[in-house]
C-alpha positions, 0 to 999 in steps of 0.5 A: 763290604756292603753287599746290599743297598736299600733306597728309601725315597720321597715321592717324586724325588727320582729315588726309584730311577737312581736305584735303577741306575745303581743296580745297572752299573753294579750289575746287582739285582733290583728289587722294586716292582719285582719285590711287589710281584714276588710278594703277590706270588708268595701270597697267591694273589694278583699283582694288581692287588699287591700294588693296591697295598704297596707302602701304605697302611690299612685303614683304622676300620680295617684294622679293627675288623681284622682283629675282631675277625681273628680274635687277637690271633694275628701271628698266622694271618700273614701266611694265609694265602688268597685275596680274601685275607690279603691286606697291607699288614700281610704284605708288610710281613711277607716283605720282611721275609723276602727282604731277609732272603734277598739280603742273604743272597746279597748283591741287590738294591731294595727300594722302599718297603721297609727294607731299611728297617728290616736290615737296620742292624746288618753291617753289610747294608748301606741304607740311603734316603733320597729327597728333593725340593718340593718344586722339583718333585712337583715338576717330575710327577707332573711330567709323568702324570700330566692328568693329575689335578693336584700334584702337590697334594698327591705328593704329600699324601704319598709321603704320608702313607709311606711314613705311616706304613713304616711307623705302623708295621716297623715301629720306626720314623721314616725320615729318622736320620738314624735309620740311614748312613746317607741322605742325599738330594736328587737336586744334584742330578740323578747320575751324580747321586747314583755315582756318589752312592756307588763310590760309598759302596766301593770305598773303604768305608764299606769294609767292616 
């Protein structure tokens, strides 16, 4: 039986909202912004700093500087606390640990942050990718961020950052269909998509 749902989503697709609906209906814990806050607490940094590195890769210059600083010994860096050592690589490593811990407890919906990669081989996890037509994504983002000058550019940049984050820290292709059991368009309506996901979770297909 499926005990955990991971939701990867295109920027502006409404995937976060759909995940929230599913968690609410099932009575499961939602790990979206709460996961970022937990990472910040684990690293002993401010949540705003963690959000700065959320689902995006470190710059090439930062990666070079990091390796020079640590002389190739990067294994222990992710466990070092404090803002001085915190970056996207540290965040990804801490996310792995917290996602694995959440999986061990079950009954949770995990949004993004590479959860579909961390839990790739777990038979009790349903991995979903939510997408939408660009026009709908532009309309959704413009509604919540009316001051944005170039919404389409913002969307494409966010998708690129998410894809690069997955490639760099999990060695996977973000939109590889083999990473997911279900890919569904929010064009169908957030409520319908949430109900479809719940039906899969509760169906006999979830029995292993």
